[in-house]
C-alpha positions in Angstrom: -0.1 0.0 0.0 1.2 3.5 -0.7 0.5 5.5 2.4 1.5 8.9 0.8 -1.2 11.3 1.7 -3.3 8.8 3.4 -5.0 10.1 6.7 -4.5 8.0 9.7 -6.4 8.4 12.9 -5.2 6.7 16.0 -6.9 6.5 19.5 -4.5 6.1 22.4 -2.0 7.8 20.1 0.1 9.9 22.5 2.3 7.3 23.7 3.3 3.6 23.6 2.0 1.4 20.8 -0.1 4.2 19.2 2.7 6.7 19.1 4.8 4.0 17.4 2.2 3.3 14.8 1.9 7.0 14.1 5.6 7.2 13.6 5.5 4.2 11.2 2.8 5.6 9.2 4.3 9.1 9.0 7.6 7.6 7.9 5.7 6.3 4.9 4.1 9.5 4.0 0.8 9.5 5.8 -1.0 12.3 7.5 -1.5 11.7 11.3 -4.3 12.5 13.7 -4.0 11.4 17.3 -6.6 11.1 20.0 -5.9 10.5 23.7 -7.0 11.4 27.1 -3.8 13.5 27.6 -0.8 14.6 25.4 -2.3 14.2 22.0 -1.9 17.7 20.9 1.7 17.8 21.8 2.5 14.4 20.3 0.9 15.4 17.0 3.3 18.3 16.5 6.1 15.8 15.7 4.1 14.9 12.6 2.7 18.2 11.8 -0.6 16.5 12.4 -3.7 17.1 14.5 -4.2 16.0 18.1 -7.1 16.1 20.4 -8.3 15.1 23.8 -10.7 12.2 23.3 -12.4 9.9 25.7 -13.4 6.8 23.7 -16.2 6.0 26.2 -18.0 9.1 24.8 -19.1 8.8 21.2 -19.5 12.5 20.9 -15.7 12.8 21.4 -14.9 10.4 18.7 -17.4 11.9 16.3 -16.0 15.4 17.0 -12.4 14.1 16.5 -13.2 12.6 13.1 -15.0 15.8 11.9 -12.0 17.9 13.0 -9.6 15.4 11.4 -11.4 15.6 8.0 -11.5 19.4 8.2 -7.8 19.8 8.9 -6.4 16.7 7.1 -8.9 15.1 4.8 -11.1 12.0 5.0 -9.8 9.1 7.2 -8.4 6.3 5.3 -7.1 4.2 8.1 -8.5 4.2 11.7 -6.6 2.6 14.5 -8.6 1.7 17.6 -5.7 1.5 20.0 -7.0 2.9 23.3 -7.1 0.3 26.1 -6.9 -0.3 29.8 -5.7 -3.1 32.1 -7.6 -4.0 35.2 -6.3 -7.0 37.3 -8.1 -9.4 39.7 -7.0 -7.6 42.8 -7.5 -7.6 45.7 -8.5 -11.3 46.1 -6.9 -12.5 42.7 -10.0 -14.7 42.2 -11.2 -14.7 38.6 -14.3 -12.8 39.6 -12.4 -10.8 42.3 -12.4 -7.5 40.6 -15.3 -5.2 41.3 -18.0 -4.2 38.8 -16.3 -0.9 37.9 -13.2 -2.8 36.7 -15.3 -5.0 34.5 -17.5 -2.0 33.2 -14.3 0.1 32.5 -12.6 -2.8 30.7 -15.6 -3.2 28.3 -16.3 0.5 27.9 -12.7 1.2 26.6 -11.5 -2.1 25.2 -14.6 -3.1 23.4 -17.0 -0.2 23.1 -14.2 2.2 22.3 -13.7 0.2 19.1 -17.4 -0.2 18.5 -18.0 3.6 18.7 -15.0 4.1 16.4 -16.3 1.8 13.8 -19.9 3.3 14.2 -18.6 6.7 13.3 -15.9 6.1 10.8 -17.3 3.3 8.6 -20.2 5.4 7.3 -17.5 8.0 6.3 -15.3 5.4 4.6 -18.1 3.3 2.8 -19.1 5.9 0.2 -15.4 6.3 -0.8 -15.0 2.6 -1.5 -13.7 1.5 2.0 -10.7 1.8 4.1 -8.7 0.1 6.8 -9.9 -0.4 10.4 -7.0 -1.7 12.9 -8.1 -2.9 16.3 -5.3 -3.4 18.7 -6.5 -6.2 20.9 -4.0 -8.4 22.8 -2.8 -12.1 22.9 -5.0 -12.1 25.9 -7.9 -11.9 23.5 -6.9 -15.2 21.9 -5.4 -16.9 24.9 -5.9 -15.4 28.5 -4.1 -13.0 30.9 -3.6 -14.8 34.1 -4.7 -12.4 37.0 -6.7 -10.1 34.8 -10.0 -11.9 33.8 -11.9 -8.6 33.1 -9.0 -7.6 30.7 -9.0 -11.1 29.0 -12.7 -11.2 28.6 -12.8 -7.7 27.1 -10.1 -8.4 24.7 -11.8 -11.7 23.6 -14.8 -9.6 22.9 -12.6 -7.0 21.0 -11.3 -9.8 18.8 -14.8 -11.1 18.1 -16.0 -7.7 17.1 -13.1 -7.2 14.8 -14.1 -10.5 13.2 -17.7 -9.2 12.9 -16.4 -6.1 11.1 -14.5 -8.2 8.6 -17.3 -10.5 7.9 -20.0 -7.8 7.6 -18.1 -5.1 5.6 -15.2 -6.8 3.9 -17.2 -7.1 0.7 -17.8 -3.4 0.8 -14.1 -2.6 0.9 -13.1 -2.6 4.6 -10.0 -4.3 5.5 -9.9 -5.2 9.2 -6.5 -6.0 11.0 -6.6 -7.3 14.6 -3.3 -6.8 16.4 -2.6 -9.3 19.2 0.6 -8.4 21.0 1.8 -10.3 24.2 4.2 -8.2 26.2 5.2 -4.7 24.9 7.4 -2.3 26.6 4.8 0.2 27.6 3.3 1.8 30.7 0.9 -1.2 30.8 3.7 -3.4 32.1 3.5 -1.3 35.2 7.2 -1.2 35.7 7.8 -4.9 35.5 11.2 -5.7 34.1 10.3 -9.0 32.7 6.6 -8.5 31.9 5.5 -11.3 34.3 3.7 -14.3 32.8 2.9 -12.2 29.6 6.7 -11.7 29.1 7.5 -15.4 29.0 8.4 -15.1 25.2 10.2 -11.7 25.6 9.2 -8.1 25.6 9.0 -6.4 22.3 9.2 -2.6 21.6 6.2 -0.7 20.4 7.9 -0.2 17.0 7.8 -4.0 16.5 4.0 -4.0 17.0 3.8 -1.2 14.4 5.8 -3.3 11.9 3.7 -6.3 12.5 0.6 -4.2 11.9 2.0 -2.8 8.5 3.0 -6.4 7.5 -0.6 -7.5 8.1 -2.0 -4.6 6.1 0.3 -5.3 3.1 -0.3 -9.1 3.2 -4.0 -8.8 3.7 -3.9 -10.8 7.0 -6.6 -10.3 9.6 -4.3 -11.2 12.6 -1.0 -9.5 13.3 1.3 -11.2 15.7 4.3 -9.2 17.1 5.1 -12.4 19.1 5.1 -15.3 16.5 4.6 -17.9 19.3 1.2 -16.6 20.0 -0.1 -18.2 16.7 1.3 -21.5 18.0 -0.4 -21.1 21.4 -3.7 -20.2 19.8 -3.6 -23.5 17.7 -2.7 -25.6 20.9 -5.5 -23.9 22.7 -8.0 -24.7 20.0 -7.0 -28.3 19.5 -6.0 -29.4 23.1 -8.0 -27.3 25.4 -7.5 -29.4 28.5 -3.8 -29.5 28.0 -3.7 -25.8 27.5 -5.8 -25.1 30.7 -3.4 -27.4 32.7 -0.4 -25.5 31.5 -2.0 -22.2 32.4 -2.6 -23.4 35.9 0.8 -24.5 36.1 2.1 -21.1 35.1 -0.3 -19.5 37.7 1.2 -21.7 40.5 4.7 -20.8 39.3 3.9 -17.0 39.5 2.4 -17.2 42.9 5.4 -19.2 44.2 7.8 -16.7 42.8 6.0 -13.5 43.4 3.1 -14.2 45.8 0.6 -13.1 43.1 -0.4 -14.5 39.7 0.8 -11.7 37.5 
């Protein structure tokens, strides 16, 4: 794909994965619009782009961001739904231990943030023959994140929504890419040096996630795997579910023995 002059809108774009994706697109000639709760305006200056404070739990914010992006840069060709949050199962570390707010917030941002983005951007793309919708999910959306059941459940729902978008709108020109990283060196690691259980296969830089996304767009792949092992794990989980669950219980025991907690 020739990205020259393409308009790319990215939520959660002021830092981490979103910012790395902005850099990757910009390096290839795209025009950049960034949305975030904080720092988007400043971050966008590096790309001579547009930045705005956007809360993805508010559809009016997303709509206003897209309207302003179109007025300043042009119609959006690529929309990246990257904003996300992680809530753990503290304090009890039971699978249902997190309170209702943690579950509500996880779904509001990780799932409905993408739903609202699609609801606003797809009607703008369709008359122009389509576009690209990138949803940054997680390996937890294909497997599970030990110690963070609300996060895992919301990311599974996000992957399912991405699949629904691809099925419903692929024939009308919408390319959907679902990015499923495992451990990435961002604030979401919470200062962990090794990434905990998610870092078992190593921690990758945000730039590696951006490159995996671009490769998926170029090769017309739905899933983007910054950690190639995730594809192997997904296949094992699908074909040998009992073995997979047993292995995950073993990992959980190991983390508790080493750290006193399952993350």
